[in-house]
ROLUM-572606 format. One record per residue (C-alpha): residue number from 1; residue in three letters; chain; x, y, z. Coordinates in nm, 3 decimals. Layout:
+-----+-----+---+---------+---------+---------+
:   k :   r : c :    east :   north :      up :
+-----+-----+---+---------+---------+---------+
: NUM : ALA : A :       X :       Y :       Z :
...
+-----+-----+---+---------+---------+---------+
# end
This chain:
+-----+-----+---+---------+---------+---------+
:   k :   r : c :    east :   north :      up :
+-----+-----+---+---------+---------+---------+
:   1 : MET : A :  -1.552 :  -0.845 :   0.424 :
:   2 : ILE : A :  -1.560 :  -0.569 :   0.685 :
:   3 : TYR : A :  -1.474 :  -0.687 :   1.041 :
:   4 : ASP : A :  -1.576 :  -0.481 :   1.339 :
:   5 : TRP : A :  -1.329 :  -0.620 :   1.589 :
:   6 : LYS : A :  -1.493 :  -0.426 :   1.881 :
:   7 : LEU : A :  -1.834 :  -0.591 :   1.831 :
:   8 : ASN : A :  -1.691 :  -0.910 :   1.670 :
:   9 : VAL : A :  -1.926 :  -0.869 :   1.369 :
:  10 : GLU : A :  -1.851 :  -0.953 :   1.009 :
:  11 : ARG : A :  -2.020 :  -0.778 :   0.714 :
:  12 : ARG : A :  -1.990 :  -0.947 :   0.376 :
:  13 : LEU : A :  -1.927 :  -0.723 :   0.080 :
:  14 : PRO : A :  -2.033 :  -0.788 :  -0.281 :
:  15 : GLN : A :  -1.829 :  -1.044 :  -0.465 :
:  16 : LEU : A :  -1.541 :  -0.911 :  -0.673 :
:  17 : PRO : A :  -1.666 :  -0.882 :  -1.033 :
:  18 : ASN : A :  -1.577 :  -1.117 :  -1.327 :
:  19 : GLY : A :  -1.473 :  -1.403 :  -1.118 :
:  20 : VAL : A :  -1.143 :  -1.239 :  -1.027 :
:  21 : ARG : A :  -0.965 :  -1.374 :  -0.720 :
:  22 : VAL : A :  -0.706 :  -1.159 :  -0.536 :
:  23 : THR : A :  -0.594 :  -1.377 :  -0.250 :
:  24 : TYR : A :  -0.298 :  -1.607 :  -0.251 :
:  25 : PRO : A :  -0.204 :  -1.773 :  -0.485 :
:  26 : MET : A :  -0.407 :  -1.562 :  -0.724 :
:  27 : THR : A :  -0.239 :  -1.269 :  -0.563 :
:  28 : GLY : A :  -0.370 :  -0.911 :  -0.607 :
:  29 : THR : A :  -0.298 :  -0.597 :  -0.412 :
:  30 : ALA : A :  -0.506 :  -0.341 :  -0.245 :
:  31 : THR : A :  -0.485 :   0.000 :  -0.070 :
:  32 : LEU : A :  -0.708 :   0.247 :   0.109 :
:  33 : LEU : A :  -0.725 :   0.567 :  -0.093 :
:  34 : PRO : A :  -0.649 :   0.907 :   0.076 :
:  35 : LEU : A :  -0.872 :   1.026 :   0.348 :
:  36 : THR : A :  -0.974 :   1.400 :   0.351 :
:  37 : SER : A :  -1.224 :   1.618 :   0.538 :
:  38 : THR : A :  -1.356 :   1.752 :   0.207 :
:  39 : ASP : A :  -1.574 :   1.433 :   0.171 :
:  40 : ASN : A :  -1.602 :   1.371 :   0.547 :
:  41 : TYR : A :  -1.311 :   1.116 :   0.530 :
:  42 : ALA : A :  -1.498 :   0.871 :   0.301 :
:  43 : ALA : A :  -1.308 :   0.539 :   0.303 :
:  44 : VAL : A :  -1.253 :   0.406 :  -0.056 :
:  45 : ILE : A :  -1.069 :   0.076 :  -0.111 :
:  46 : LEU : A :  -0.880 :  -0.003 :  -0.438 :
:  47 : ILE : A :  -0.803 :  -0.369 :  -0.539 :
:  48 : CYS : A :  -0.593 :  -0.441 :  -0.838 :
:  49 : GLY : A :  -0.466 :  -0.747 :  -1.025 :
:  50 : GLY : A :  -0.502 :  -1.114 :  -0.938 :
:  51 : SER : A :  -0.642 :  -1.388 :  -1.152 :
:  52 : ALA : A :  -0.972 :  -1.546 :  -1.267 :
:  53 : ILE : A :  -0.829 :  -1.901 :  -1.214 :
:  54 : GLU : A :  -1.073 :  -2.102 :  -1.015 :
:  55 : ASP : A :  -0.951 :  -2.138 :  -0.657 :
:  56 : SER : A :  -1.081 :  -2.489 :  -0.638 :
:  57 : ARG : A :  -0.810 :  -2.606 :  -0.879 :
:  58 : PRO : A :  -0.506 :  -2.771 :  -0.742 :
:  59 : GLY : A :  -0.163 :  -2.631 :  -0.829 :
:  60 : TYR : A :  -0.067 :  -2.928 :  -1.041 :
:  61 : ASP : A :  -0.364 :  -2.857 :  -1.275 :
:  62 : ILE : A :  -0.265 :  -2.487 :  -1.325 :
:  63 : ASP : A :  -0.022 :  -2.368 :  -1.588 :
:  64 : SER : A :   0.233 :  -2.089 :  -1.559 :
:  65 : GLN : A :   0.103 :  -1.947 :  -1.881 :
:  66 : GLU : A :  -0.257 :  -1.885 :  -1.763 :
:  67 : ALA : A :  -0.329 :  -1.523 :  -1.789 :
:  68 : ALA : A :  -0.349 :  -1.284 :  -1.491 :
:  69 : SER : A :  -0.614 :  -1.018 :  -1.459 :
:  70 : ASP : A :  -0.589 :  -0.646 :  -1.554 :
:  71 : GLN : A :  -0.887 :  -0.560 :  -1.340 :
:  72 : CYS : A :  -0.892 :  -0.287 :  -1.073 :
:  73 : VAL : A :  -1.203 :  -0.232 :  -0.868 :
:  74 : ARG : A :  -1.290 :   0.032 :  -0.607 :
:  75 : MET : A :  -1.572 :   0.081 :  -0.359 :
:  76 : GLU : A :  -1.661 :   0.344 :  -0.095 :
:  77 : LEU : A :  -1.713 :   0.159 :   0.224 :
:  78 : SER : A :  -2.039 :   0.337 :   0.328 :
:  79 : GLU : A :  -2.394 :   0.224 :   0.315 :
:  80 : SER : A :  -2.455 :   0.397 :  -0.012 :
:  81 : GLY : A :  -2.119 :   0.296 :  -0.151 :
:  82 : ILE : A :  -2.173 :  -0.072 :  -0.082 :
:  83 : GLN : A :  -2.512 :  -0.046 :  -0.248 :
:  84 : ARG : A :  -2.352 :   0.096 :  -0.553 :
:  85 : GLY : A :  -2.109 :  -0.189 :  -0.558 :
:  86 : TRP : A :  -1.771 :  -0.217 :  -0.722 :
:  87 : ALA : A :  -1.661 :   0.025 :  -0.993 :
:  88 : VAL : A :  -1.452 :  -0.167 :  -1.251 :
:  89 : GLU : A :  -1.141 :  -0.037 :  -1.440 :
:  90 : GLN : A :  -0.869 :  -0.201 :  -1.636 :
:  91 : MET : A :  -0.485 :  -0.149 :  -1.597 :
:  92 : PRO : A :  -0.273 :  -0.122 :  -1.911 :
:  93 : GLN : A :  -0.133 :  -0.467 :  -1.832 :
:  94 : ALA : A :  -0.236 :  -0.762 :  -1.638 :
:  95 : ARG : A :  -0.062 :  -0.807 :  -1.298 :
:  96 : LEU : A :  -0.041 :  -1.094 :  -1.067 :
:  97 : MET : A :   0.150 :  -1.018 :  -0.732 :
:  98 : PRO : A :   0.158 :  -0.639 :  -0.786 :
:  99 : ASP : A :   0.239 :  -0.383 :  -0.518 :
: 100 : ALA : A :   0.034 :  -0.068 :  -0.469 :
: 101 : VAL : A :   0.224 :   0.219 :  -0.316 :
: 102 : LEU : A :   0.046 :   0.531 :  -0.197 :
: 103 : LEU : A :   0.230 :   0.852 :  -0.280 :
: 104 : PRO : A :   0.189 :   1.180 :  -0.089 :
: 105 : THR : A :   0.011 :   1.337 :  -0.392 :
: 106 : GLY : A :  -0.259 :   1.074 :  -0.334 :
: 107 : ASP : A :  -0.175 :   0.890 :  -0.652 :
: 108 : VAL : A :  -0.101 :   0.513 :  -0.633 :
: 109 : LEU : A :   0.207 :   0.359 :  -0.792 :
: 110 : ILE : A :   0.147 :   0.004 :  -0.911 :
: 111 : VAL : A :   0.464 :  -0.192 :  -0.967 :
: 112 : ASN : A :   0.607 :  -0.546 :  -0.979 :
: 113 : GLY : A :   0.423 :  -0.873 :  -1.074 :
: 114 : ALA : A :   0.373 :  -1.116 :  -1.356 :
: 115 : GLN : A :   0.119 :  -1.142 :  -1.639 :
: 116 : SER : A :   0.059 :  -1.517 :  -1.605 :
: 117 : GLY : A :   0.048 :  -1.801 :  -1.364 :
: 118 : ILE : A :   0.001 :  -1.797 :  -0.990 :
: 119 : ALA : A :   0.208 :  -1.700 :  -0.689 :
: 120 : GLY : A :   0.452 :  -1.945 :  -0.522 :
: 121 : TYR : A :   0.691 :  -2.189 :  -0.657 :
: 122 : GLY : A :   0.740 :  -2.548 :  -0.749 :
: 123 : ASN : A :   0.393 :  -2.680 :  -0.795 :
: 124 : VAL : A :   0.242 :  -2.577 :  -1.137 :
: 125 : LYS : A :   0.271 :  -2.716 :  -1.489 :
: 126 : ASN : A :   0.542 :  -2.554 :  -1.715 :
: 127 : GLN : A :   0.735 :  -2.398 :  -1.426 :
: 128 : ILE : A :   0.991 :  -2.131 :  -1.531 :
: 129 : GLY : A :   1.284 :  -2.237 :  -1.326 :
: 130 : ASN : A :   1.100 :  -2.299 :  -1.004 :
: 131 : SER : A :   0.856 :  -2.010 :  -1.064 :
: 132 : ASN : A :   0.479 :  -2.064 :  -1.087 :
: 133 : ALA : A :   0.451 :  -1.726 :  -1.274 :
: 134 : ASP : A :   0.590 :  -1.599 :  -1.594 :
: 135 : HIS : A :   0.597 :  -1.282 :  -1.820 :
: 136 : PRO : A :   0.710 :  -1.019 :  -1.561 :
: 137 : THR : A :   0.543 :  -0.679 :  -1.582 :
: 138 : LEU : A :   0.837 :  -0.451 :  -1.594 :
: 139 : THR : A :   0.676 :  -0.106 :  -1.635 :
: 140 : PRO : A :   0.514 :   0.074 :  -1.346 :
: 141 : VAL : A :   0.184 :   0.244 :  -1.380 :
: 142 : LEU : A :   0.053 :   0.545 :  -1.195 :
: 143 : TYR : A :  -0.313 :   0.546 :  -1.080 :
: 144 : ARG : A :  -0.473 :   0.890 :  -1.033 :
: 145 : PRO : A :  -0.788 :   0.838 :  -0.816 :
: 146 : SER : A :  -0.924 :   1.182 :  -0.871 :
: 147 : ASN : A :  -0.918 :   1.174 :  -1.257 :
: 148 : PRO : A :  -1.233 :   1.072 :  -1.443 :
: 149 : ILE : A :  -1.270 :   0.703 :  -1.497 :
: 150 : GLY : A :  -1.100 :   0.599 :  -1.816 :
: 151 : SER : A :  -0.813 :   0.850 :  -1.768 :
: 152 : ARG : A :  -0.675 :   0.725 :  -1.436 :
: 153 : PHE : A :  -0.384 :   0.501 :  -1.553 :
: 154 : SER : A :  -0.066 :   0.626 :  -1.703 :
: 155 : SER : A :   0.297 :   0.501 :  -1.754 :
: 156 : ASP : A :   0.412 :   0.822 :  -1.922 :
: 157 : GLY : A :   0.759 :   0.909 :  -1.807 :
: 158 : LEU : A :   0.799 :   0.605 :  -1.587 :
: 159 : PRO : A :   1.107 :   0.384 :  -1.666 :
: 160 : THR : A :   1.086 :   0.015 :  -1.764 :
: 161 : SER : A :   1.296 :  -0.212 :  -1.540 :
: 162 : ASN : A :   1.505 :  -0.507 :  -1.672 :
: 163 : ILE : A :   1.468 :  -0.687 :  -1.327 :
: 164 : PRO : A :   1.177 :  -0.927 :  -1.294 :
: 165 : ARG : A :   1.002 :  -0.883 :  -0.960 :
: 166 : LEU : A :   0.790 :  -1.186 :  -0.898 :
: 167 : TYR : A :   0.714 :  -1.387 :  -0.585 :
: 168 : HIS : A :   0.858 :  -1.236 :  -0.262 :
: 169 : SER : A :   0.901 :  -0.889 :  -0.412 :
: 170 : VAL : A :   0.825 :  -0.566 :  -0.226 :
: 171 : ALA : A :   0.791 :  -0.187 :  -0.283 :
: 172 : SER : A :   0.753 :   0.091 :  -0.035 :
: 173 : LEU : A :   0.760 :   0.466 :  -0.009 :
: 174 : VAL : A :   1.033 :   0.582 :   0.223 :
: 175 : PRO : A :   1.063 :   0.900 :   0.429 :
: 176 : ASP : A :   1.288 :   1.086 :   0.180 :
: 177 : GLY : A :   1.013 :   1.052 :  -0.076 :
: 178 : ARG : A :   1.149 :   0.790 :  -0.301 :
: 179 : VAL : A :   1.005 :   0.449 :  -0.371 :
: 180 : MET : A :   1.226 :   0.143 :  -0.285 :
: 181 : ILE : A :   1.165 :  -0.169 :  -0.502 :
: 182 : ALA : A :   1.331 :  -0.496 :  -0.403 :
: 183 : GLY : A :   1.322 :  -0.868 :  -0.382 :
: 184 : SER : A :   1.197 :  -1.156 :  -0.598 :
: 185 : ASN : A :   1.260 :  -1.517 :  -0.519 :
: 186 : PRO : A :   1.022 :  -1.772 :  -0.657 :
: 187 : ASN : A :   1.236 :  -2.046 :  -0.525 :
: 188 : LEU : A :   1.261 :  -2.267 :  -0.218 :
: 189 : ASP : A :   1.603 :  -2.129 :  -0.122 :
: 190 : ARG : A :   1.869 :  -1.923 :  -0.295 :
: 191 : SER : A :   1.870 :  -2.010 :  -0.660 :
: 192 : SER : A :   2.041 :  -1.920 :  -0.981 :
: 193 : ALA : A :   1.775 :  -2.073 :  -1.198 :
: 194 : ARG : A :   1.565 :  -1.846 :  -1.436 :
: 195 : TYR : A :   1.398 :  -1.587 :  -1.218 :
: 196 : ALA : A :   1.685 :  -1.629 :  -0.975 :
: 197 : THR : A :   1.711 :  -1.497 :  -0.615 :
: 198 : GLU : A :   1.726 :  -1.121 :  -0.664 :
: 199 : TYR : A :   1.954 :  -0.899 :  -0.445 :
: 200 : ARG : A :   1.943 :  -0.576 :  -0.644 :
: 201 : VAL : A :   1.745 :  -0.281 :  -0.516 :
: 202 : GLU : A :   1.591 :  -0.013 :  -0.741 :
: 203 : TRP : A :   1.494 :   0.336 :  -0.630 :
: 204 : LEU : A :   1.218 :   0.519 :  -0.824 :
: 205 : LYS : A :   1.185 :   0.892 :  -0.796 :
: 206 : PRO : A :   1.061 :   1.182 :  -1.020 :
: 207 : LEU : A :   1.323 :   1.385 :  -1.188 :
: 208 : TRP : A :   1.230 :   1.704 :  -1.000 :
: 209 : MET : A :   1.352 :   1.549 :  -0.683 :
: 210 : ASP : A :   1.713 :   1.599 :  -0.796 :
: 211 : ASN : A :   1.659 :   1.980 :  -0.809 :
: 212 : GLU : A :   1.662 :   2.103 :  -0.447 :
: 213 : THR : A :   1.595 :   2.457 :  -0.554 :
: 214 : THR : A :   1.240 :   2.370 :  -0.656 :
: 215 : ARG : A :   1.162 :   2.093 :  -0.400 :
: 216 : PRO : A :   0.930 :   2.211 :  -0.113 :
: 217 : VAL : A :   1.082 :   2.214 :   0.241 :
: 218 : SER : A :   0.895 :   2.184 :   0.571 :
: 219 : THR : A :   0.969 :   2.196 :   0.945 :
: 220 : VAL : A :   0.734 :   2.071 :   1.214 :
: 221 : ASN : A :   0.749 :   2.237 :   1.544 :
: 222 : THR : A :   0.669 :   1.929 :   1.748 :
: 223 : PHE : A :   0.722 :   1.550 :   1.750 :
: 224 : LEU : A :   0.414 :   1.462 :   1.952 :
: 225 : ILE : A :   0.081 :   1.525 :   1.786 :
: 226 : PRO : A :  -0.219 :   1.454 :   2.022 :
: 227 : PHE : A :  -0.562 :   1.407 :   1.869 :
: 228 : GLU : A :  -0.781 :   1.720 :   1.835 :
: 229 : THR : A :  -0.501 :   1.956 :   1.890 :
: 230 : ASN : A :  -0.324 :   2.220 :   1.672 :
: 231 : PHE : A :   0.047 :   2.256 :   1.584 :
: 232 : THR : A :   0.259 :   2.473 :   1.354 :
: 233 : MET : A :   0.466 :   2.410 :   1.046 :
: 234 : THR : A :   0.710 :   2.632 :   0.869 :
: 235 : ILE : A :   0.727 :   2.570 :   0.499 :
: 236 : ASP : A :   0.917 :   2.690 :   0.195 :
: 237 : LEU : A :   0.725 :   2.654 :  -0.127 :
: 238 : LYS : A :   1.039 :   2.690 :  -0.342 :
: 239 : GLY : A :   0.834 :   2.889 :  -0.598 :
: 240 : GLY : A :   0.532 :   2.652 :  -0.574 :
: 241 : ASN : A :   0.177 :   2.758 :  -0.588 :
: 242 : PRO : A :   0.033 :   2.840 :  -0.239 :
: 243 : ASP : A :  -0.312 :   2.730 :  -0.357 :
: 244 : LEU : A :  -0.194 :   2.374 :  -0.424 :
: 245 : ILE : A :  -0.070 :   2.300 :  -0.068 :
: 246 : LYS : A :  -0.159 :   1.962 :   0.095 :
: 247 : LEU : A :  -0.029 :   1.810 :   0.420 :
: 248 : ALA : A :  -0.005 :   1.428 :   0.382 :
: 249 : LEU : A :   0.020 :   1.236 :   0.708 :
: 250 : MET : A :   0.123 :   0.895 :   0.618 :
: 251 : ASP : A :   0.173 :   0.553 :   0.777 :
: 252 : LEU : A :   0.417 :   0.389 :   0.530 :
: 253 : GLY : A :   0.318 :   0.050 :   0.667 :
: 254 : PHE : A :   0.498 :  -0.267 :   0.609 :
: 255 : VAL : A :   0.462 :  -0.513 :   0.311 :
: 256 : THR : A :   0.479 :  -0.879 :   0.234 :
: 257 : HIS : A :   0.320 :  -1.087 :  -0.048 :
: 258 : SER : A :   0.156 :  -0.769 :  -0.198 :
: 259 : VAL : A :  -0.033 :  -0.692 :   0.123 :
: 260 : HIS : A :   0.059 :  -0.342 :   0.243 :
: 261 : MET : A :  -0.050 :  -0.353 :   0.603 :
: 262 : ASN : A :  -0.110 :  -0.024 :   0.788 :
: 263 : SER : A :  -0.066 :   0.182 :   0.474 :
: 264 : ARG : A :  -0.267 :   0.503 :   0.517 :
: 265 : LEU : A :  -0.277 :   0.861 :   0.403 :
: 266 : VAL : A :  -0.480 :   1.139 :   0.585 :
: 267 : TYR : A :  -0.480 :   1.496 :   0.450 :
: 268 : LEU : A :  -0.460 :   1.745 :   0.747 :
: 269 : ASP : A :  -0.659 :   2.063 :   0.746 :
: 270 : PHE : A :  -0.460 :   2.382 :   0.805 :
: 271 : ALA : A :  -0.471 :   2.766 :   0.788 :
: 272 : VAL : A :  -0.193 :   3.004 :   0.691 :
: 273 : GLU : A :  -0.093 :   3.219 :   0.991 :
: 274 : GLN : A :   0.213 :   3.407 :   0.843 :
: 275 : THR : A :   0.365 :   3.471 :   0.510 :
: 276 : ASN : A :   0.716 :   3.583 :   0.429 :
: 277 : ASP : A :   0.797 :   3.564 :   0.048 :
: 278 : SER : A :   0.775 :   3.195 :  -0.028 :
: 279 : THR : A :   0.797 :   3.096 :   0.346 :
: 280 : LEU : A :   0.470 :   3.036 :   0.529 :
: 281 : THR : A :   0.376 :   2.940 :   0.882 :
: 282 : LEU : A :   0.075 :   2.704 :   0.895 :
: 283 : ARG : A :  -0.152 :   2.623 :   1.187 :
: 284 : VAL : A :  -0.236 :   2.257 :   1.130 :
: 285 : LYS : A :  -0.519 :   2.051 :   1.279 :
: 286 : ALA : A :  -0.424 :   1.701 :   1.417 :
: 287 : PRO : A :  -0.645 :   1.407 :   1.324 :
: 288 : PRO : A :  -0.970 :   1.431 :   1.522 :
: 289 : HIS : A :  -0.971 :   1.076 :   1.653 :
: 290 : SER : A :  -0.790 :   0.737 :   1.645 :
: 291 : SER : A :  -1.037 :   0.577 :   1.406 :
: 292 : LEU : A :  -0.912 :   0.813 :   1.138 :
: 293 : TYR : A :  -0.535 :   0.768 :   1.207 :
: 294 : PRO : A :  -0.443 :   0.490 :   1.462 :
: 295 : PRO : A :  -0.209 :   0.622 :   1.732 :
: 296 : GLY : A :   0.154 :   0.569 :   1.657 :
: 297 : PRO : A :   0.434 :   0.676 :   1.428 :
: 298 : GLY : A :   0.358 :   0.889 :   1.118 :
: 299 : TRP : A :   0.540 :   1.064 :   0.835 :
: 300 : LEU : A :   0.431 :   1.412 :   0.748 :
: 301 : TYR : A :   0.494 :   1.529 :   0.382 :
: 302 : LEU : A :   0.437 :   1.881 :   0.254 :
: 303 : VAL : A :   0.283 :   1.849 :  -0.103 :
: 304 : VAL : A :   0.279 :   2.149 :  -0.332 :
: 305 : GLY : A :   0.118 :   2.059 :  -0.676 :
: 306 : ASP : A :   0.286 :   1.738 :  -0.795 :
: 307 : LYS : A :   0.590 :   1.783 :  -0.568 :
: 308 : TRP : A :   0.650 :   1.669 :  -0.210 :
: 309 : SER : A :   0.912 :   1.738 :   0.060 :
: 310 : ASN : A :   1.116 :   1.502 :   0.271 :
: 311 : ALA : A :   0.892 :   1.370 :   0.556 :
: 312 : SER : A :   0.901 :   1.479 :   0.913 :
: 313 : HIS : A :   0.876 :   1.199 :   1.167 :
: 314 : VAL : A :   0.603 :   1.253 :   1.416 :
: 315 : LEU : A :   0.408 :   1.048 :   1.676 :
: 316 : VAL : A :   0.034 :   1.069 :   1.660 :
: 317 : GLY : A :  -0.171 :   1.052 :   1.990 :
: 318 : ASP : A :  -0.042 :   1.110 :   2.337 :
: 319 : GLY : A :   0.232 :   0.865 :   2.326 :
: 320 : SER : A :   0.091 :   0.632 :   2.593 :
: 321 : ASN : A :   0.074 :   0.253 :   2.562 :
: 322 : PRO : A :  -0.238 :   0.099 :   2.405 :
: 323 : PRO : A :  -0.503 :  -0.014 :   2.656 :
: 324 : GLU : A :  -0.475 :  -0.379 :   2.772 :
: 325 : ASP : A :  -0.766 :  -0.612 :   2.778 :
: 326 : PRO : A :  -0.681 :  -0.891 :   3.026 :
: 327 : GLY : A :  -1.021 :  -1.058 :   2.963 :
: 328 : ALA : A :  -0.933 :  -1.096 :   2.585 :
: 329 : LEU : A :  -0.591 :  -1.255 :   2.679 :
: 330 : GLU : A :  -0.756 :  -1.490 :   2.935 :
: 331 : ASN : A :  -1.025 :  -1.590 :   2.676 :
: 332 : MET : A :  -0.762 :  -1.661 :   2.415 :
: 333 : LEU : A :  -0.549 :  -1.883 :   2.644 :
: 334 : ALA : A :  -0.863 :  -2.066 :   2.777 :
: 335 : ASN : A :  -0.966 :  -2.150 :   2.422 :
: 336 : SER : A :  -0.627 :  -2.250 :   2.294 :
: 337 : ASN : A :  -0.592 :  -2.622 :   2.245 :
: 338 : GLN : A :  -0.222 :  -2.633 :   2.293 :
: 339 : SER : A :   0.050 :  -2.433 :   2.471 :
: 340 : ILE : A :   0.259 :  -2.205 :   2.276 :
: 341 : SER : A :   0.624 :  -2.108 :   2.338 :
: 342 : LEU : A :   0.882 :  -1.905 :   2.154 :
: 343 : ASP : A :   1.070 :  -2.218 :   2.077 :
: 344 : ASP : A :   0.791 :  -2.381 :   1.880 :
: 345 : LYS : A :   0.881 :  -2.435 :   1.518 :
: 346 : ALA : A :   0.650 :  -2.401 :   1.216 :
: 347 : THR : A :   0.505 :  -2.719 :   1.083 :
: 348 : THR : A :   0.307 :  -2.586 :   0.786 :
: 349 : GLY : A :   0.343 :  -2.316 :   0.533 :
: 350 : GLU : A :   0.650 :  -2.139 :   0.404 :
: 351 : GLY : A :   0.963 :  -2.207 :   0.599 :
: 352 : ALA : A :   0.812 :  -2.519 :   0.759 :
: 353 : GLU : A :   1.047 :  -2.759 :   0.925 :
: 354 : ALA : A :   0.981 :  -3.129 :   0.903 :
: 355 : VAL : A :   0.893 :  -3.286 :   1.234 :
+-----+-----+---+---------+---------+---------+
# end
């Protein structure tokens, strides 16, 4: 579904193919693929994993050994793209509860998850410890959106972990360019049962990142980047090809339960102003409007071929507070059927407290 929050209008999209569900507890993951001016910032969504288990079945009727889905689908969110529908692909392995991490190159790292069962704990047949899922997927896979269909997935060179990452796992790109992988606790509280509460953190990075003599370096001349303005960057290619430069403005977002909220990558247009050996000065165009990149924090990576720099922290927009809508607040309060205070306790869902 596409929700136009300004007009309060919903638009239903075609059903996902092959009966695959991707919402909890048949949890899949999704990400918006990179936005670029070369195709007029076409918005393409990628959704991977999940399960074809019927969502009408109660947990006590589902088995931890029922297979997850290896399906990935993508769609351009335009009139013509919606008419074409979902393009279907298959990952090398099935994944329930995966995480999809956008990389500055535009590739998507898919990591974590299980090959059977459902998300959650304590309410299916044949639980593994307390886990509703089994058969951890331990090898990451890289998805290259620009490759031809049939050649987009690869695990070549990616390490296989020995740490199961099931329910309550996370993965995120961080400003220094590495990917942090953490969590897993398919239990009510701390547990030492099989698939125990996991405290170890793993860091995934390409081998070239250890060689500072070949890693690109960039300096941004400003912190504040208002829309429709220009700013300059000084970059050192470290021997890289100047024809393969990209500037990736990213919101790294925040993640829970395989949902990577706010995750976004916009490639910025630029022109070379000055060259000095491998050092270049770039004149960079800020995003044209807030629909393309919402105002707020961003991380700007220099990409040269398949390598990327440490990120520069920037603030997109003019730095002012978002506009307030007193009418919306009054409408919400007028239509609330109970008063709400910060002291109220949850009575349903995870972490609920009996009352």
